[in-house]
Rosetta silent file (secondary structure, phi, psi, omega in degrees, C-alpha in Angstrom):
SEQUENCE: NSILSKKRRILTSSEWEMRWGATYFRNAHVHNENLIRSKDLPVLEIDESPLTFPFINERNITALWTGNVVHGDVESLGKMHLVVSHCDKPLHWLNGYIEGHQFETITIFSKCGNEVEGAPDGAIVETLDNVGRCDHTYANWMSKMPKTTHENRYDPILFIKDNNYRSDTWALWTIDDMRRIVSGNGFACGESVLPPPGEIGYENVSISIYHDYPKLRTFHNEGYSREKDRDETSEFKSKYKNLGEFWDELELFPIQRPFIPVCYGGIFMTTRYQIEKQFNTWEKLVDVLARSDIIEEGHFV
SCORE:     score description
SCORE:     0.000 S_00000001
   1 L     0.000  131.983 -174.392  116.069   61.837   80.667 S_00000001
   2 L   -89.481    4.541 -178.389  115.483   65.338   79.316 S_00000001
   3 E   -92.395  133.926  173.488  115.175   64.274   75.699 S_00000001
   4 E   -80.655  134.349 -177.489  111.764   64.039   74.074 S_00000001
   5 L  -150.023  160.143  172.775  111.509   60.837   72.088 S_00000001
   6 L  -135.049  177.615 -177.807  109.231   58.436   70.315 S_00000001
   7 L   -61.593  134.210  179.944  109.671   54.956   68.918 S_00000001
   8 L   -78.386  144.383  171.998  112.465   54.771   66.347 S_00000001
   9 L  -127.408  172.487 -177.178  111.825   53.516   62.818 S_00000001
  10 L   -76.835  132.756  178.401  114.150   52.748   59.911 S_00000001
  11 L   -76.024  140.068  167.233  115.292   55.774   57.910 S_00000001
  12 L   -82.505  163.720 -178.910  114.812   55.869   54.170 S_00000001
  13 H   -62.577  -35.890 -178.939  117.709   57.139   52.098 S_00000001
  14 H   -69.007  -32.886  179.460  115.878   60.370   51.316 S_00000001
  15 H   -68.437  -32.716  176.698  115.254   61.088   54.998 S_00000001
  16 H   -61.778  -24.629 -170.251  118.974   60.833   55.678 S_00000001
  17 L   -90.258    2.945  175.315  119.475   63.609   53.171 S_00000001
  18 L   -80.088  125.105 -171.475  117.519   66.297   55.010 S_00000001
  19 L  -137.081  149.406  157.222  120.070   68.735   56.313 S_00000001
  20 E  -138.558  124.934 -169.886  120.572   72.109   57.893 S_00000001
  21 E   -71.045  129.809  176.825  124.254   73.006   58.306 S_00000001
  22 L   -86.910  -15.980 -172.220  125.534   73.596   61.822 S_00000001
  23 L   -62.215  -30.998 -179.772  128.887   74.893   60.662 S_00000001
  24 L   -54.520  -34.913 -165.375  127.589   78.436   60.184 S_00000001
  25 L  -110.897  -16.643 -164.637  127.024   78.852   63.887 S_00000001
  26 L   -79.344   64.799  167.566  129.238   76.553   65.921 S_00000001
  27 L  -124.697  123.361 -178.558  131.522   79.180   67.444 S_00000001
  28 L   -67.549  144.361 -179.371  131.086   79.692   71.155 S_00000001
  29 L  -116.195   -6.748  178.833  130.266   83.228   72.228 S_00000001
  30 L  -101.453  117.242 -174.415  130.429   82.869   75.998 S_00000001
  31 L  -104.567  119.248  176.161  134.003   83.207   77.196 S_00000001
  32 L  -149.078  178.566 -172.580  134.966   81.819   80.578 S_00000001
  33 L   -70.224  -12.531 -179.522  137.709   79.823   82.198 S_00000001
  34 L   -85.619   -6.627 -177.894  136.001   76.505   81.373 S_00000001
  35 L   -71.778  142.735  166.885  136.385   76.955   77.626 S_00000001
  36 E   -81.967  116.044 -178.404  138.805   74.850   75.658 S_00000001
  37 L   -80.221  155.638 -177.105  140.776   77.508   73.808 S_00000001
  38 H   -60.517  -28.614  179.673  141.837   77.024   70.228 S_00000001
  39 H   -67.310  -18.457 -179.613  145.481   77.020   71.288 S_00000001
  40 H   -85.148   -7.006 -173.691  144.774   73.820   73.251 S_00000001
  41 L  -114.635  159.400 -176.060  143.618   71.946   70.161 S_00000001
  42 L   -67.146  149.278  177.583  145.479   70.648   67.116 S_00000001
  43 E   -77.792  133.922  175.689  146.024   72.845   64.097 S_00000001
  44 E  -108.151  168.246  179.611  144.000   71.850   61.030 S_00000001
  45 E  -114.504  129.813  174.744  144.565   72.846   57.431 S_00000001
  46 E  -130.301  116.700 -179.674  142.021   74.717   55.319 S_00000001
  47 L    50.101   42.918  176.927  143.011   75.676   51.786 S_00000001
  48 L    66.287   12.330  175.845  146.659   75.406   52.806 S_00000001
  49 E  -113.531  133.561 -178.084  146.166   78.003   55.550 S_00000001
  50 E   -67.859  137.512  177.166  146.457   76.948   59.192 S_00000001
  51 E  -145.313  140.311  177.685  143.265   77.180   61.172 S_00000001
  52 E  -106.071  164.795  176.873  142.420   75.937   64.625 S_00000001
  53 L   -59.527  150.774  172.758  139.112   74.807   66.009 S_00000001
  54 L   -69.744  177.083  175.588  136.791   77.549   67.297 S_00000001
  55 L   -58.141  135.455  177.782  136.064   77.868   70.994 S_00000001
  56 E  -127.884  114.753 -174.193  134.457   74.691   72.299 S_00000001
  57 L   -89.638   57.561 -179.838  132.770   74.981   75.656 S_00000001
  58 L  -162.600  126.360  176.663  132.975   71.328   76.610 S_00000001
  59 L  -105.393  -10.093  177.387  135.562   69.045   78.191 S_00000001
  60 L   -79.614  116.436 -171.869  133.274   66.008   78.450 S_00000001
  61 H   -65.941  -34.011  177.848  134.202   63.885   75.440 S_00000001
  62 H   -65.834  -43.287  177.643  130.789   62.203   75.240 S_00000001
  63 H   -64.303  -41.776  179.004  129.033   65.560   75.195 S_00000001
  64 H   -60.698  -41.943 -179.005  131.489   66.867   72.614 S_00000001
  65 H   -61.221  -37.096 -173.142  130.840   63.811   70.433 S_00000001
  66 H  -101.816    2.811 -179.574  127.064   64.345   70.514 S_00000001
  67 L    78.874   19.124 -179.435  126.914   68.148   70.357 S_00000001
  68 L   -95.597  165.830  172.578  125.835   68.475   73.965 S_00000001
  69 L  -131.648  124.036 -176.602  127.064   70.873   76.661 S_00000001
  70 L   -75.804  -47.964 -177.331  127.150   69.647   80.260 S_00000001
  71 L  -121.108   97.307  178.214  127.556   72.987   82.019 S_00000001
  72 L   -90.344 -171.909  179.393  126.082   75.886   80.103 S_00000001
  73 L  -137.549   67.907 -174.114  125.560   79.490   81.119 S_00000001
  74 H   -63.794  -21.600  178.357  121.895   80.167   80.359 S_00000001
  75 H   -66.099  -19.532  179.176  121.993   83.324   82.462 S_00000001
  76 H   -78.330  -13.541 -176.360  124.129   84.870   79.720 S_00000001
  77 L   -83.215  154.085  178.195  121.296   84.514   77.209 S_00000001
  78 L   -95.387 -146.159 -177.372  118.752   87.189   76.383 S_00000001
  79 L   -81.296  141.579 -177.967  115.120   86.990   75.316 S_00000001
  80 E   -84.850  149.509  175.990  114.010   84.089   73.144 S_00000001
  81 E  -132.394  150.090 -176.947  112.449   84.446   69.709 S_00000001
  82 E  -124.381  129.098  176.945  110.656   81.841   67.599 S_00000001
  83 E  -121.266  122.454 -175.525  110.685   81.602   63.797 S_00000001
  84 E  -117.197  130.615  172.288  108.353   79.034   62.206 S_00000001
  85 E   -98.037  115.947 -172.817  108.355   77.888   58.579 S_00000001
  86 E  -116.102  139.178  171.987  104.781   76.834   57.767 S_00000001
  87 L  -121.886  -70.627 -173.943  103.278   75.049   54.785 S_00000001
  88 L  -145.425    9.427 -176.197  100.220   72.952   55.590 S_00000001
  89 L  -101.483  139.062  174.259  100.515   71.327   59.017 S_00000001
  90 L   -62.180  151.307 -175.104   98.567   72.409   62.137 S_00000001
  91 L  -106.875   18.360 -179.791  100.742   73.840   64.906 S_00000001
  92 H   -58.528  -39.322 -179.489   98.922   72.454   67.943 S_00000001
  93 H   -61.027  -32.849 -177.489  101.908   70.201   68.694 S_00000001
  94 H   -66.652  -35.241  177.584  104.177   73.261   68.789 S_00000001
  95 H   -59.423  -39.260  176.851  102.187   74.789   71.639 S_00000001
  96 H   -68.933  -36.735 -178.326  102.993   71.736   73.720 S_00000001
  97 H   -66.606  -37.817 -176.962  106.647   71.808   72.759 S_00000001
  98 H   -96.066    3.239 -177.585  107.147   75.454   73.810 S_00000001
  99 L   -56.115  134.842  179.348  104.863   75.300   76.849 S_00000001
 100 L    88.600    0.985 -179.466  106.390   76.959   79.902 S_00000001
 101 L  -121.572  139.286 -177.986  108.757   79.139   77.864 S_00000001
 102 L   -99.984  130.721  177.831  108.356   82.817   77.091 S_00000001
 103 E  -115.371  130.060  178.990  109.164   84.167   73.634 S_00000001
 104 E   -64.453  -41.447  175.518  109.613   87.864   73.008 S_00000001
 105 E  -138.174  146.788  173.497  108.440   87.405   69.401 S_00000001
 106 E  -129.566  115.393 -178.598  106.846   84.546   67.473 S_00000001
 107 E  -119.024  124.192  178.449  106.892   84.897   63.687 S_00000001
 108 E  -109.791  123.295  176.919  105.238   82.345   61.418 S_00000001
 109 E  -101.243  111.240 -179.183  106.073   82.445   57.726 S_00000001
 110 E   -93.801  125.370 -169.638  103.276   80.813   55.736 S_00000001
 111 L  -116.796  -12.601 -171.467  104.503   79.681   52.314 S_00000001
 112 L  -114.051    8.624  177.802  101.878   77.411   50.744 S_00000001
 113 L    78.158   15.413 -179.166   98.721   79.545   50.908 S_00000001
 114 L  -102.291  150.732  176.469   97.144   77.525   53.710 S_00000001
 115 L   -64.667  141.118  178.417   95.520   78.815   56.890 S_00000001
 116 L   -87.924  109.552  179.359   97.747   78.537   59.944 S_00000001
 117 L   -96.068  137.415  174.544   95.927   76.353   62.450 S_00000001
 118 L    76.006   25.187  179.922   96.934   76.230   66.104 S_00000001
 119 L   -62.715  138.878  176.979   99.284   79.225   66.032 S_00000001
 120 L   -59.181  151.884  178.217  100.736   80.088   69.462 S_00000001
 121 L   -56.927  136.957  176.782   99.233   83.094   71.221 S_00000001
 122 L    83.175    3.078 -177.794  100.763   86.368   70.110 S_00000001
 123 L   -73.515  143.204  172.743  102.179   84.984   66.877 S_00000001
 124 E  -102.347  128.950 -179.447  102.562   87.221   63.842 S_00000001
 125 E  -106.011  124.804  175.953  101.839   85.498   60.533 S_00000001
 126 E  -122.031  156.954  179.098  103.603   86.678   57.386 S_00000001
 127 E  -107.169  145.830  175.452  103.538   85.210   53.883 S_00000001
 128 L  -133.484  155.531  173.643  106.499   84.228   51.733 S_00000001
 129 L   -60.519  146.035 -176.656  106.779   82.820   48.237 S_00000001
 130 L   -82.478   73.868  177.213  106.721   79.028   48.235 S_00000001
 131 L  -134.443  148.302  169.266  110.376   78.499   47.379 S_00000001
 132 L    69.732    1.114  177.444  113.296   76.844   49.114 S_00000001
 133 H    54.869 -152.737 -174.356  111.262   75.311   51.926 S_00000001
 134 H   -64.458  -29.911 -178.176  112.320   75.920   55.538 S_00000001
 135 H   -61.863  -43.203  177.327  115.924   76.625   54.517 S_00000001
 136 H   -66.013  -39.812  179.006  114.844   79.662   52.490 S_00000001
 137 H   -58.331  -48.175 -177.499  112.567   80.807   55.326 S_00000001
 138 H   -65.793  -45.574 -179.845  115.395   80.773   57.845 S_00000001
 139 H   -63.110  -37.261  178.357  117.915   82.445   55.527 S_00000001
 140 H   -62.651  -44.902  179.182  115.347   85.123   54.669 S_00000001
 141 H   -63.067  -44.039 -179.121  114.757   85.948   58.339 S_00000001
 142 H   -63.882  -39.604 -177.782  118.484   86.062   59.021 S_00000001
 143 H   -67.184  -21.987 -178.553  119.195   88.294   56.025 S_00000001
 144 L  -105.969    5.122  179.816  116.674   90.852   57.313 S_00000001
 145 L   -65.086  127.751  177.686  117.645   90.697   60.985 S_00000001
 146 L   -61.009  157.439  178.628  118.396   94.203   62.312 S_00000001
 147 L   -57.819  138.408 -177.186  121.896   94.929   63.538 S_00000001
 148 L   -72.136  158.305  174.308  122.456   93.565   67.009 S_00000001
 149 L  -118.214  171.781  177.630  122.854   95.691   70.096 S_00000001
 150 L   -61.583  -31.011 -176.525  124.730   95.059   73.309 S_00000001
 151 L   -78.239  -29.647 -172.172  121.405   94.199   74.943 S_00000001
 152 L  -115.594    4.343 -172.064  120.140   91.659   72.401 S_00000001
 153 L   -64.285  -23.824  178.761  123.221   90.076   70.838 S_00000001
 154 L  -105.520   22.186  172.963  122.806   86.887   72.868 S_00000001
 155 L   -66.151  127.395  176.389  119.076   86.514   72.266 S_00000001
 156 E   -79.324  137.543  176.107  118.417   82.867   71.311 S_00000001
 157 E  -115.295  121.324  176.750  116.426   82.316   68.103 S_00000001
 158 E   -97.570  118.099  177.026  114.609   78.996   67.718 S_00000001
 159 E  -101.820  128.869 -172.559  114.031   78.055   64.069 S_00000001
 160 E  -149.704  150.286  178.782  111.454   75.330   63.594 S_00000001
 161 E   -89.459  176.566 -178.595  109.250   73.758   60.910 S_00000001
 162 L   -82.713    4.352 -179.749  105.493   73.214   61.030 S_00000001
 163 L  -143.734  157.382  177.113  105.964   69.519   61.765 S_00000001
 164 L  -124.451   36.643 -173.406  108.005   67.245   63.998 S_00000001
 165 H   -60.885  -27.372 -179.421  107.552   64.055   61.991 S_00000001
 166 H   -71.559  -13.130  177.107  111.229   63.167   62.351 S_00000001
 167 H   -70.288   -9.844  170.639  110.730   62.843   66.108 S_00000001
 168 H   -69.287  -18.900 -175.910  109.203   59.467   65.266 S_00000001
 169 L  -111.710  -44.082 -174.442  112.764   58.490   64.419 S_00000001
 170 L  -121.285  145.412  178.882  115.116   60.745   66.381 S_00000001
 171 L   -71.774  138.422  175.773  114.921   62.179   69.869 S_00000001
 172 E   -97.316  136.659  169.864  114.387   65.938   70.104 S_00000001
 173 E   -67.301  147.713  171.960  116.211   68.045   72.655 S_00000001
 174 L   -74.684  167.638  177.745  113.914   70.061   74.884 S_00000001
 175 H   -63.712  -38.238  176.349  114.050   73.842   74.726 S_00000001
 176 H   -60.829  -40.920  176.488  115.869   73.876   78.075 S_00000001
 177 H   -59.944  -48.074 -177.577  118.462   71.527   76.596 S_00000001
 178 H   -64.408  -37.225  176.515  118.938   73.739   73.558 S_00000001
 179 H   -62.246  -42.767  178.283  119.287   76.854   75.694 S_00000001
 180 H   -62.476  -45.088 -177.678  122.013   75.165   77.722 S_00000001
 181 H   -67.474  -44.582 -177.241  123.819   73.993   74.593 S_00000001
 182 H   -67.939  -26.604  178.213  123.539   77.286   72.732 S_00000001
 183 H   -69.116  -20.987  178.465  124.858   79.155   75.769 S_00000001
 184 H  -101.366  -40.540 -173.586  128.074   77.193   75.409 S_00000001
 185 H  -104.380  -13.921 -176.271  128.446   76.508   71.692 S_00000001
 186 L    83.607   -7.408  179.932  126.460   79.288   70.059 S_00000001
 187 E  -151.871  141.165  175.623  124.387   76.658   68.243 S_00000001
 188 E  -138.740  122.993  175.846  122.092   73.826   69.289 S_00000001
 189 E   -77.288  137.149  178.810  120.566   71.286   66.948 S_00000001
 190 L   -70.595  -28.806 -176.500  116.971   70.409   67.789 S_00000001
 191 E   -95.433  119.809  179.521  117.467   66.817   66.742 S_00000001
 192 L   -76.983  153.167  172.329  119.586   64.724   69.065 S_00000001
 193 L   -97.632    6.834 -179.516  121.948   62.033   67.804 S_00000001
 194 L   -84.386  145.174  175.363  121.319   59.997   70.959 S_00000001
 195 L   -64.098  142.109  176.074  119.243   56.800   70.856 S_00000001
 196 L   -57.868  145.544  179.354  115.788   57.252   72.357 S_00000001
 197 L   -56.151  135.819  176.370  115.564   56.032   75.974 S_00000001
 198 L    83.856    2.974 -179.363  114.735   52.351   76.257 S_00000001
 199 L   -71.424  125.076 -176.044  115.635   51.451   72.704 S_00000001
 200 L   -74.110  128.799  175.806  116.694   47.803   72.633 S_00000001
 201 L    92.724   -8.206 -178.431  120.141   47.137   71.208 S_00000001
 202 L  -123.910   21.515 -172.219  121.319   50.747   71.144 S_00000001
 203 L   -59.234  -34.384 -176.452  121.834   51.411   74.841 S_00000001
 204 L  -118.937   28.070 -176.563  125.517   52.323   74.472 S_00000001
 205 L  -117.626  138.008  172.967  125.530   53.487   70.866 S_00000001
 206 L  -151.895  133.463  168.837  125.546   57.025   69.518 S_00000001
 207 L   -76.014  173.395 -178.053  126.409   58.524   66.188 S_00000001
 208 L  -113.189  158.168  172.449  128.273   61.830   66.218 S_00000001
 209 L   -73.065  -15.209 -174.979  127.424   65.318   64.999 S_00000001
 210 E   -90.168  135.460  179.974  130.813   65.291   63.228 S_00000001
 211 E  -118.569  153.530  176.978  131.094   64.120   59.633 S_00000001
 212 E   -73.727  118.484 -172.405  134.111   63.312   57.501 S_00000001
 213 H   -59.335  -50.626 -179.820  134.670   66.410   55.354 S_00000001
 214 H   -59.477  -38.874 -179.925  135.968   64.751   52.149 S_00000001
 215 H   -70.572  -39.612 -179.796  133.147   62.216   52.196 S_00000001
 216 H   -63.331  -33.230  178.779  130.505   64.855   52.966 S_00000001
 217 H   -59.849  -26.215 -176.368  131.643   66.872   49.947 S_00000001
 218 L   -83.597   -4.394 -177.820  130.532   64.026   47.679 S_00000001
 219 L   -60.793  134.101  171.601  126.925   64.161   48.889 S_00000001
 220 L  -150.380  163.430 -175.092  124.309   64.658   46.169 S_00000001
 221 L  -136.430  121.980 -177.551  120.621   63.915   45.851 S_00000001
 222 L   -85.607  -10.926  179.622  118.908   62.759   42.665 S_00000001
 223 L   169.964  146.868 -179.112  115.391   63.373   43.965 S_00000001
 224 L  -151.952  134.843  174.282  113.315   63.790   47.103 S_00000001
 225 L  -153.420  113.445  179.806  109.599   63.849   47.885 S_00000001
 226 L   -81.920  -36.347  178.335  108.225   63.353   51.384 S_00000001
 227 L  -125.767   98.190 -170.043  104.563   63.733   50.375 S_00000001
 228 L   -63.282  -29.081  178.753  104.156   62.550   46.796 S_00000001
 229 L   -74.374  -17.537 -176.632  100.634   63.941   46.390 S_00000001
 230 L  -108.491  -36.679 -167.352  101.875   67.409   47.343 S_00000001
 231 L   -88.047  124.169  175.750  105.507   67.703   46.302 S_00000001
 232 L   -97.752  120.527 -170.561  106.429   68.713   42.762 S_00000001
 233 L  -117.271   14.133 -175.471  109.971   67.575   41.985 S_00000001
 234 L   -64.769  -24.194 -179.441  110.416   68.304   38.280 S_00000001
 235 L  -107.938   21.167 -172.770  112.893   71.108   39.064 S_00000001
 236 L   -64.371  -50.628 -170.227  114.652   69.320   41.901 S_00000001
 237 L   -66.086  132.259 -179.895  118.093   68.629   40.428 S_00000001
 238 L   -89.042  177.032  176.533  120.590   71.483   40.720 S_00000001
 239 L   -82.003   -5.466 -174.394  123.426   72.442   38.382 S_00000001
 240 L   -89.589  140.628  178.233  125.931   71.299   41.000 S_00000001
 241 L   -66.471  -39.818 -178.177  127.673   67.938   40.841 S_00000001
 242 L  -163.719 -178.598 -178.344  127.688   67.599   44.616 S_00000001
 243 H   -61.008  -38.808  179.995  127.750   69.470   47.912 S_00000001
 244 H   -60.824  -41.601  178.767  131.454   70.264   47.584 S_00000001
 245 H   -66.276  -36.396  176.568  130.921   72.034   44.260 S_00000001
 246 H   -61.686  -49.054  177.146  128.032   73.991   45.802 S_00000001
 247 H   -57.600  -48.851 -173.699  130.234   75.145   48.673 S_00000001
 248 H   -63.344  -43.774 -176.524  133.114   76.061   46.391 S_00000001
 249 H   -68.504  -40.621 -176.860  131.098   78.109   43.893 S_00000001
 250 H   -84.391  -15.474 -179.095  129.167   80.119   46.478 S_00000001
 251 L    48.209   53.549 -171.387  132.141   80.555   48.836 S_00000001
 252 L   -73.976  -41.667 -175.248  129.679   80.477   51.680 S_00000001
 253 L  -167.821  157.139  174.508  131.937   79.919   54.685 S_00000001
 254 L   -68.129  135.531 -176.455  135.252   78.407   55.742 S_00000001
 255 L   -96.499  125.625  176.046  134.877   74.670   56.217 S_00000001
 256 L   -71.162  129.809 -178.576  136.232   73.102   59.383 S_00000001
 257 L  -128.739  155.403    0.055  138.383   70.091   58.505 S_00000001
 258 L   -85.053   -8.724 -178.283  138.794   67.151   58.719 S_00000001
 259 E  -117.680  131.830 -172.814  135.599   66.753   60.770 S_00000001
 260 E  -122.220  131.844 -179.981  132.639   69.063   60.298 S_00000001
 261 E   -75.749  138.691 -178.515  129.565   69.369   62.582 S_00000001
 262 E  -132.235  142.983  178.108  126.205   68.775   60.898 S_00000001
 263 E  -118.105  133.294 -179.187  122.633   69.250   62.133 S_00000001
 264 L  -105.909  152.187  164.794  119.718   67.224   60.787 S_00000001
 265 L   101.252   -9.980  175.456  115.998   67.872   60.725 S_00000001
 266 L    74.304   20.535  175.234  115.538   71.619   60.170 S_00000001
 267 L  -129.031  123.362 -179.732  115.116   72.545   63.848 S_00000001
 268 E  -160.218  166.198  177.817  117.855   74.465   65.643 S_00000001
 269 E  -128.723  138.375  173.770  118.645   77.350   67.980 S_00000001
 270 E  -147.356 -173.884 -177.385  121.348   79.985   67.649 S_00000001
 271 E  -116.418  161.578  176.282  121.917   83.597   68.734 S_00000001
 272 H   -56.794  -39.877 -178.152  121.712   86.958   67.003 S_00000001
 273 H   -60.064  -43.912 -179.901  125.449   87.326   67.488 S_00000001
 274 H   -66.107  -40.002  179.140  126.177   84.111   65.609 S_00000001
 275 H   -63.740  -44.044 -176.030  123.839   85.076   62.766 S_00000001
 276 H   -65.650  -30.631 -179.253  125.373   88.522   62.387 S_00000001
 277 H   -64.103  -24.231 -179.116  128.896   87.108   62.088 S_00000001
 278 L  -115.200   33.541 -167.820  127.857   85.389   58.835 S_00000001
 279 H   -57.479  -41.411 -178.619  125.555   88.137   57.579 S_00000001
 280 H   -65.935  -23.102  179.445  126.687   88.082   53.938 S_00000001
 281 H   -63.565  -39.914 -170.297  126.011   84.361   53.782 S_00000001
 282 H   -68.365  -38.278  177.758  122.259   84.678   54.249 S_00000001
 283 H   -64.783  -37.983  176.345  121.625   86.918   51.225 S_00000001
 284 H   -60.877  -44.368 -178.149  123.533   84.439   49.057 S_00000001
 285 H   -69.097  -37.560  176.772  121.412   81.587   50.360 S_00000001
 286 H   -57.306  -44.253 -178.775  118.148   83.494   49.888 S_00000001
 287 H   -65.452  -48.030 -174.364  119.031   83.960   46.222 S_00000001
 288 H   -72.137  -28.387 -178.850  120.153   80.402   45.539 S_00000001
 289 L   -85.210   -4.229 -179.791  117.226   78.834   47.416 S_00000001
 290 L   -86.306    4.367 -175.892  114.660   80.898   45.494 S_00000001
 291 L   -63.115  -40.044  179.433  115.065   78.758   42.357 S_00000001
 292 L  -168.061 -169.282 -177.015  112.016   76.599   43.127 S_00000001
 293 L   -81.284  -70.509 -177.692  110.191   74.803   45.942 S_00000001
 294 L   -98.829  106.366 -172.264  111.740   71.354   46.333 S_00000001
 295 L  -136.103  153.577 -179.653  115.356   71.646   45.224 S_00000001
 296 H   -62.763  -33.834 -179.453  118.648   69.900   45.765 S_00000001
 297 H   -58.024  -33.843  176.613  120.221   73.140   47.013 S_00000001
 298 H   -63.752  -34.656  177.220  117.961   72.976   50.071 S_00000001
 299 H   -74.252  -31.159  173.745  119.410   69.580   50.941 S_00000001
 300 H   -64.327  -41.850 -179.663  122.914   70.979   50.499 S_00000001
 301 L   -67.911    0.000    0.000  122.080   73.738   52.988 S_00000001
């Protein structure tokens, strides 16, 4: 099994609420005869305008359900880049995770004023204001990404936090897995929805990356603190009633309905091409996520 995993534990309600949206990126960019074209799929309705699913490079229904790609085209990808959002955790574990893979650039954004321990060789460390957590870090990098060229438009970018604590609960895809998936879908979530190998009672069970859009719109969070001695939450609550109101006011992106793909855990891979297609989105997110450190808007994102 190519998935990295550890023993599963029970999720708290606050852990369920950590999100990074996959919808921004999940349009395939590699076009070949194996793609399911939008004309082959049912028409959905968005704001009373017909819209079809984007390209989906997968005919295996199990893989489609879990956000996997069986047959990718990694040869179509360019040079890899790594973006790390750092607060206070050593990065020794990250060296093991990326071992055997070459990154053209490694950029670590340090946000909490702490020394970066265990940084990978060749990494550049930059400082950012301690606002918006990893979501702000990623949006900031995307908003400043130079215009793509023909040579680099399919460069994969791996966005990752300074910790992998959620891997105690959920299996992580390997980098090879994510490269395969991103070569087909344009986006790969670092956190798998598959049960860890050998887990008793879940051998044939898997949740899906797809969520019910009307229900997801009602999501809200009254408070979150993963490390109570560190996290200040007095400014957590946003002005928004729920995620749907947040989406509507910011007009961030068209929402795929009735089922929308979601990525959990703050670790994912996408390409320059996918980022550039939503370029105006990132400046909006940088602004809204700069309100404070631990904020509800980050969980919406």
